[in-house]
C-alpha positions, 0 to 999 in steps of 0.5 A, spaced: 680 462 204 673 464 206 674 460 213 680 465 214 676 471 212 671 469 217 676 467 222 679 474 222 673 478 222 670 473 228 677 475 232 677 482 231 669 483 233 671 479 239 677 484 241 673 490 239 667 487 244 672 486 249 676 493 249 669 496 249 667 493 256 674 494 258 673 502 258 666 502 260 663 503 268 656 501 269 653 506 273 648 511 272 648 518 270 646 521 277 651 517 281 657 520 277 661 525 281 666 529 277 672 525 279 668 519 276 667 523 270 675 524 269 677 517 271 672 515 265 675 520 261 682 518 262 680 510 261 676 512 254 682 517 252 687 511 253 683 506 250 682 510 244 689 512 243 691 504 243 685 503 238 688 508 233 695 505 234 693 498 233 689 500 227 696 503 224 699 497 225 693 493 222 694 497 216 702 496 216 701 489 216 696 489 210 701 493 206 706 488 207 702 482 204 705 481 197 701 480 191 700 473 189 699 473 181 696 468 177 697 466 170 691 470 168 694 476 172 689 476 178 692 477 185 690 472 190 691 476 196 687 482 194 681 480 198 685 478 204 688 485 204 682 489 203 679 485 209 685 487 213 684 494 211 677 494 212 678 492 219 684 497 220 679 502 218 673 500 223 678 499 229 681 507 227 674 509 227 672 506 234 678 509 237 676 516 234 670 515 237 673 513 244 677 519 244 671 524 242 667 521 248 673 522 253 672 530 251 665 529 253 666 526 260 671 532 261 666 537 259 661 533 264 666 533 270 667 541 269 659 542 269 659 538 275 664 542 279 660 548 277 654 545 279 656 543 286 659 550 287 667 548 287 670 554 284 671 561 284 665 566 282 664 573 284 658 577 283 659 584 282 653 589 284 652 595 281 
């Protein structure tokens, strides 16, 4: 049972590390254009959406694990369910973080567009 717990946590950790590298773009902040920020925002949005959907699937799987009661009334599968629920919550929080970060990149893109003079600005002199 302990080996199964360790293996489950290891697999989830590897998946999260892989997904975090998938949506990251290795550039410096000074070299990003507004288009780059929008592309990064799109990537982070879809990564967050996939992670939150995946977390719902993980929680559903955990809830389908049936209790295995022993003669003294304890459930042998309770620990496994709790671990899977915890992993599902961690994946959901990671996905929510990506969704929030995608909106930050949209804001940066808007600021870059305003900095570079793209857009309409009217000065009214009195």
